C-alpha positions as CSV (number, residue, x, y, z in Angstrom):
1,M,-22.8,-5.5,4.7
2,E,-20.6,-3.7,2.2
3,I,-17.0,-4.8,1.9
4,L,-14.2,-2.3,1.8
5,A,-10.4,-3.0,1.5
6,I,-7.8,-0.4,2.4
7,D,-4.0,-0.6,2.2
8,T,-2.5,2.4,4.0
9,G,1.1,2.3,2.8
10,F,4.0,4.6,3.6
11,G,4.1,5.7,0.0
12,F,0.5,5.4,-1.2
13,T,-2.9,4.7,0.3
14,K,-4.9,2.3,-1.8
15,A,-8.5,1.2,-1.5
16,T,-11.3,-0.6,-3.3
17,N,-14.9,-1.7,-3.0
18,N,-14.5,-3.7,-6.2
19,S,-16.6,-1.3,-8.2
20,K,-14.0,1.5,-7.8
21,S,-10.5,1.8,-6.7
22,I,-8.6,4.8,-5.4
23,I,-4.8,5.6,-5.0
24,F,-3.3,8.7,-3.5
25,K,0.0,9.6,-1.9
26,S,0.1,9.1,1.9
27,I,0.6,12.8,2.6
28,L,-1.2,14.8,5.2
29,G,-1.3,18.6,5.0
30,E,-2.8,21.5,6.8
31,S,-5.9,22.9,5.2
32,T,-5.9,26.5,4.0
33,D,-8.3,28.8,2.3
34,I,-7.8,28.6,-1.4
35,Q,-8.7,31.8,-3.3
36,F,-9.0,30.2,-6.7
37,K,-10.5,26.7,-6.8
38,G,-10.7,24.2,-9.6
39,G,-8.5,23.5,-12.6
40,I,-7.4,26.3,-14.8
41,L,-8.6,24.4,-17.9
42,G,-11.5,22.5,-16.3
43,E,-12.3,20.5,-13.2
44,S,-9.7,18.0,-11.9
45,S,-10.6,14.6,-10.5
46,P,-12.3,14.7,-7.0
47,D,-9.8,12.1,-5.9
48,E,-7.1,14.7,-6.4
49,N,-8.9,17.1,-4.2
50,I,-9.4,15.5,-0.8
51,H,-10.3,17.9,1.9
52,I,-11.6,16.1,5.0
53,E,-12.4,17.0,8.6
54,I,-11.9,14.2,11.2
55,D,-12.2,14.6,15.0
56,G,-12.3,18.4,14.6
57,Q,-9.0,18.4,12.6
58,S,-9.1,19.6,9.0
59,Y,-6.7,18.0,6.4
60,F,-5.7,18.3,2.8
61,I,-4.7,14.8,1.8
62,G,-2.6,13.3,-1.1
63,E,-2.2,15.5,-4.2
64,M,-4.2,18.2,-2.5
65,A,-1.7,18.4,0.4
66,E,1.3,18.3,-2.0
67,R,-0.1,21.1,-4.1
68,Q,-1.7,23.4,-1.6
69,S,-0.4,22.9,2.0
70,N,2.4,24.9,3.5
71,V,2.9,22.3,6.2
72,R,2.9,18.7,5.0
73,S,3.5,15.5,6.9
74,F,5.0,12.4,5.1
75,T,6.8,9.9,7.3
76,L,8.7,6.7,7.2
77,D,8.6,6.3,10.9
78,Q,6.2,3.5,11.8
79,A,5.3,4.7,15.3
80,Q,4.4,8.2,13.9
81,F,2.6,6.7,10.9
82,F,0.3,4.4,13.0
83,A,-0.3,7.1,15.7
84,A,-1.1,10.1,13.4
85,H,-1.4,9.1,9.8
86,L,-3.2,5.8,9.4
87,K,-6.7,6.9,10.6
88,P,-7.0,10.1,8.5
89,L,-5.6,8.4,5.4
90,A,-7.8,5.3,5.8
91,L,-11.0,7.4,6.4
92,A,-10.1,9.7,3.5
93,A,-10.1,6.6,1.3
94,A,-13.3,5.2,2.9
95,S,-15.0,8.5,2.4
96,R,-14.7,8.1,-1.4
97,L,-15.9,4.5,-1.5
98,S,-18.5,4.1,1.3
99,G,-21.9,5.7,1.8
100,S,-23.0,7.4,5.0
101,F,-24.2,5.0,7.8
102,L,-23.6,2.0,5.4
103,P,-22.7,-1.1,7.4
104,T,-19.2,-2.0,6.3
105,G,-16.7,-4.8,6.8
106,L,-13.1,-3.6,6.4
107,I,-10.2,-5.7,5.4
108,T,-6.7,-4.3,5.8
109,G,-3.2,-5.6,6.2
110,L,0.1,-5.0,8.0
111,P,3.7,-5.9,7.2
112,I,4.8,-9.1,8.9
113,G,7.1,-7.3,11.2
114,Y,4.5,-4.9,12.4
115,F,1.6,-7.3,12.7
116,R,1.9,-8.2,16.4
117,A,2.7,-4.7,17.6
118,Y,0.1,-2.7,15.6
119,R,-2.8,-5.1,14.9
120,E,-4.9,-4.1,17.9
121,S,-4.3,-0.4,17.5
122,V,-5.3,-0.5,13.8
123,I,-8.6,-2.3,14.7
124,K,-9.2,0.2,17.5
125,A,-8.5,3.2,15.3
126,L,-10.8,2.1,12.4
127,Q,-13.7,0.1,13.9
128,G,-16.9,2.0,14.8
129,D,-18.7,5.1,13.6
130,H,-16.6,8.0,12.2
131,K,-18.2,11.4,11.6
132,I,-16.4,13.2,8.9
133,V,-16.9,16.3,6.8
134,L,-15.9,16.5,3.2
135,T,-15.4,19.8,1.5
136,S,-15.5,20.0,-2.3
137,L,-13.5,22.5,-4.4
138,S,-16.6,24.6,-4.7
139,G,-16.7,24.9,-0.9
140,K,-19.8,22.6,-0.4
141,R,-19.6,20.7,2.9
142,E,-20.9,17.1,3.1
143,E,-21.3,15.4,6.4
144,K,-20.9,11.6,6.5
145,T,-20.7,8.9,9.0
146,I,-18.5,6.0,8.0
147,R,-19.8,2.9,9.8
148,I,-17.2,0.2,10.1
149,N,-18.8,-2.8,11.8
150,E,-15.9,-5.1,11.7
151,V,-12.2,-4.9,10.9
152,K,-10.1,-7.8,9.8
153,V,-6.3,-7.4,9.7
154,I,-4.2,-9.9,7.8
155,P,-0.4,-10.2,7.0
156,Q,0.1,-7.8,4.1
157,P,1.7,-10.1,1.5
158,F,-1.2,-12.5,1.7
159,G,-3.3,-9.9,-0.1
160,S,-1.4,-10.6,-3.3
161,L,-1.7,-14.4,-2.8
162,F,-5.5,-14.1,-2.3
163,N,-5.7,-11.9,-5.4
164,L,-4.0,-14.6,-7.4
165,M,-6.1,-17.5,-6.1
166,M,-9.5,-16.0,-5.7
167,N,-12.1,-14.6,-8.1
168,D,-14.4,-11.6,-7.5
169,L,-17.0,-14.0,-5.9
170,G,-14.5,-14.9,-3.2
171,E,-14.2,-18.4,-4.6
172,L,-11.0,-20.3,-5.2
173,G,-10.1,-20.0,-8.8
174,E,-6.4,-21.1,-8.8
175,K,-6.6,-24.0,-6.4
176,K,-3.0,-25.0,-7.0
177,Y,-1.8,-22.3,-4.7
178,V,-3.7,-23.9,-1.8
179,H,-1.7,-27.1,-2.2
180,E,1.7,-25.6,-3.0
181,K,4.5,-24.0,-1.0
182,I,4.5,-20.3,-2.0
183,G,7.1,-17.7,-1.3
184,I,6.0,-14.1,-1.5
185,I,8.3,-11.1,-2.0
186,D,6.3,-7.9,-1.5
187,V,8.3,-4.8,-2.1
188,G,6.7,-1.6,-0.9
189,F,7.8,2.0,-0.5
190,K,9.4,1.7,3.0
191,T,9.4,-2.1,3.6
192,S,10.0,-5.4,1.8
193,D,8.0,-8.3,3.2
194,F,9.1,-11.9,2.8
195,T,6.8,-14.8,3.7
196,V,6.1,-18.4,3.0
197,A,2.7,-20.1,2.8
198,D,3.1,-23.9,2.9
199,K,-0.3,-25.3,1.8
200,M,-1.8,-22.1,3.2
201,R,0.0,-22.4,6.5
202,Y,2.1,-19.4,7.5
203,S,5.8,-20.1,8.2
204,E,7.4,-17.8,10.8
205,R,10.8,-19.1,9.9
206,G,10.4,-17.9,6.3
207,S,8.8,-14.6,7.1
208,K,10.4,-11.2,7.8
209,T,10.0,-7.5,7.2
210,T,13.0,-5.3,6.2
211,D,13.5,-1.7,5.4
212,T,14.7,-2.4,1.9
213,G,11.8,-0.7,0.2
214,I,11.9,1.6,-2.8
215,S,12.4,4.6,-0.5
216,K,16.0,3.4,0.0
217,A,16.6,3.8,-3.7
218,F,14.8,7.1,-3.8
219,G,16.9,8.4,-0.9
220,M,20.1,7.7,-2.8
221,I,18.7,9.4,-5.9
222,A,17.6,12.4,-3.8
223,S,21.2,12.6,-2.3
224,K,22.8,12.6,-5.7
225,L,20.4,15.3,-6.9
226,H,21.2,17.4,-3.8
227,E,24.9,17.1,-4.6
228,K,24.3,18.4,-8.1
229,S,21.6,21.0,-7.5
230,G,21.7,22.0,-3.9
231,V,18.0,21.3,-3.5
232,N,16.5,18.8,-1.1
233,I,13.9,16.8,-3.0
234,E,11.1,15.2,-1.0
235,L,11.0,11.5,-1.7
236,Y,7.3,11.6,-2.7
237,R,8.1,14.1,-5.4
238,L,10.4,11.5,-7.2
239,Y,7.6,9.1,-8.2
240,D,6.8,10.7,-11.6
241,A,10.4,11.8,-12.2
242,V,11.8,8.3,-11.8
243,D,9.1,6.9,-14.2
244,K,9.9,9.7,-16.7
245,G,13.6,9.3,-16.3
246,S,14.4,12.9,-15.7
247,I,13.6,15.8,-13.4
248,K,13.8,19.6,-13.9
249,I,15.1,21.6,-11.0
250,K,15.2,25.4,-11.3
251,G,15.0,25.2,-15.0
252,K,17.8,22.6,-15.4
253,E,17.0,19.1,-16.4
254,Y,18.8,16.1,-14.7
255,D,18.9,12.6,-16.2
256,L,17.7,9.9,-13.8
257,K,17.8,6.9,-16.0
258,G,21.4,6.0,-15.2
259,P,21.2,6.7,-11.4
260,T,17.9,4.9,-11.1
261,D,19.3,1.8,-12.8
262,A,22.3,1.8,-10.6
263,V,20.4,2.2,-7.3
264,F,17.7,-0.2,-8.3
265,S,20.4,-2.8,-9.1
266,Q,21.9,-2.3,-5.6
267,L,18.5,-2.6,-4.0
268,A,17.6,-5.8,-6.0
269,A,20.9,-7.4,-5.0
270,S,20.2,-6.6,-1.3
271,I,16.7,-8.1,-1.5
272,A,17.9,-11.2,-3.4
273,S,20.6,-11.8,-0.7
274,E,17.9,-11.6,1.9
275,V,15.8,-14.1,0.1
276,D,18.7,-16.6,-0.2
277,R,19.5,-16.2,3.5
278,L,15.9,-16.3,4.8
279,W,14.7,-19.2,2.6
280,T,17.8,-21.4,2.7
281,D,15.8,-24.3,4.3
282,D,12.8,-23.7,2.0
283,W,14.4,-25.1,-1.2
284,D,11.1,-26.9,-1.9
285,I,9.2,-23.7,-2.7
286,D,7.0,-24.3,-5.7
287,T,6.3,-20.7,-6.7
288,I,7.7,-17.3,-5.8
289,V,5.2,-14.4,-6.1
290,L,6.9,-11.0,-6.7
291,T,4.4,-8.2,-5.9
292,G,4.0,-4.6,-4.7
293,G,4.7,-1.4,-6.6
294,G,8.3,-1.8,-5.7
295,G,8.3,-5.4,-6.9
296,A,7.2,-4.2,-10.3
297,A,9.8,-1.4,-10.4
298,L,12.6,-3.8,-9.5
299,A,11.4,-6.8,-11.5
300,K,13.9,-6.6,-14.4
301,H,16.8,-6.3,-11.8
302,L,15.5,-8.7,-9.3
303,Q,14.1,-11.7,-11.3
304,P,17.5,-12.7,-12.7
305,L,18.9,-12.9,-9.2
306,I,16.2,-15.3,-7.8
307,N,16.2,-19.0,-8.5
308,G,12.8,-20.5,-8.9
309,Q,9.5,-20.2,-10.7
310,I,8.5,-16.6,-10.4
311,V,5.0,-15.1,-10.8
312,A,5.2,-11.4,-11.3
313,V,2.6,-8.7,-11.4
314,D,0.6,-8.4,-14.7
315,P,2.3,-5.5,-16.5
316,G,-1.1,-4.4,-17.7
317,K,-2.4,-3.8,-14.2
318,D,-1.4,-1.4,-11.5
319,P,0.9,-3.3,-9.2
320,R,0.1,-1.1,-6.2
321,L,-3.4,-2.6,-6.1
322,C,-2.4,-6.3,-5.8
323,N,-2.6,-6.5,-2.1
324,V,-5.8,-4.4,-1.6
325,K,-7.7,-6.3,-4.3
326,G,-6.7,-9.5,-2.6
327,Y,-7.9,-8.1,0.7
328,W,-11.3,-7.4,-0.9
329,K,-11.6,-10.9,-2.3
330,Y,-10.8,-12.3,1.1
331,G,-13.5,-10.1,2.6
332,K,-15.9,-11.4,0.1
333,H,-14.9,-15.0,0.9
334,L,-15.2,-14.2,4.6
335,W,-18.5,-12.3,4.9
336,S,-20.4,-13.4,1.8
337,R,-19.7,-17.1,1.8
338,G,-19.3,-18.1,5.4
339,V,-16.1,-18.7,7.4
340,A,-12.9,-18.1,5.5
341,T,-9.7,-20.0,5.9
342,P,-6.8,-17.6,6.2
343,P,-3.2,-18.7,6.4
344,T,-2.5,-20.4,9.7
345,Q,0.5,-20.7,12.0
346,D,2.0,-24.1,12.7
347,N,0.0,-24.3,15.9
348,G,-3.2,-24.0,13.9
349,E,-4.1,-20.5,15.0
350,S,-5.2,-18.0,12.3
351,T,-2.8,-15.2,11.4
352,A,-5.7,-13.0,10.5
353,G,-7.4,-10.6,12.8
């Protein structure tokens, strides 16, 4: 059985089969007939041109939706996301990494605060056979059946912990994490997840999901830009601009370095305050793992505000892949090496699905 890991985030969808990884914006768009297809100076990446038909509905997804669709859907509402976005985004990722009718075990994750409410619906949406149609830029249609035999759902932040402690064989490489008390701060686009693993036992007291994700900062930046330019900037169009430090709107360039530093500092202070409050009784934490794409973006602002030994994302690697790579390693441990031992609750029950 093949192992596939998918992390359908509010900002980006990430997936890996360990041989290849894919990342695209979590945007759905209506498909439309494109008169001129392909890149002006050559072909673009297939991962930038995702046109998929699922359950009779045709979608442009990710960069394709942002570039070509008149009607686009990008949401930070969890009910809408899990009802309408999760399945097409996940299957779009799977279509790039899984063969037709290939038996597949899927590992995915959910924020701590969404785990109980959405775990079963995620399994129901993704498990089983899914008939899809992929359309290339040349118009060639390819029918596939994505066969997901089993779905395991784990608390999202543990993906980064598994990525640290396991190697690509699903074996424990860094065994110290098994014996330590670990605090995990996972900053995503919409949410921040805080959790504690005490000798690989999940702590409900030290775990929480908040809406203090990077989207909070992007929302403040977008508001400032609207005041100056009169243009409403979609949040997903700020990713590259924030990285670059500037944005051009109707021919005029606006500096984003100062505003970004200011709002990132505010967001980091809010997250640090939450850590202090949430982990006030967990003064014996050995290591704090700072992860997620938002964790990397806020690292220079957040690390000075947190007391303790911090392990941050390797700057040479894409921080958005930390959880999904850990999901894959856990799947390898689970399905290739016998029964895995996920984090457990204090009553001894597994937190994984």
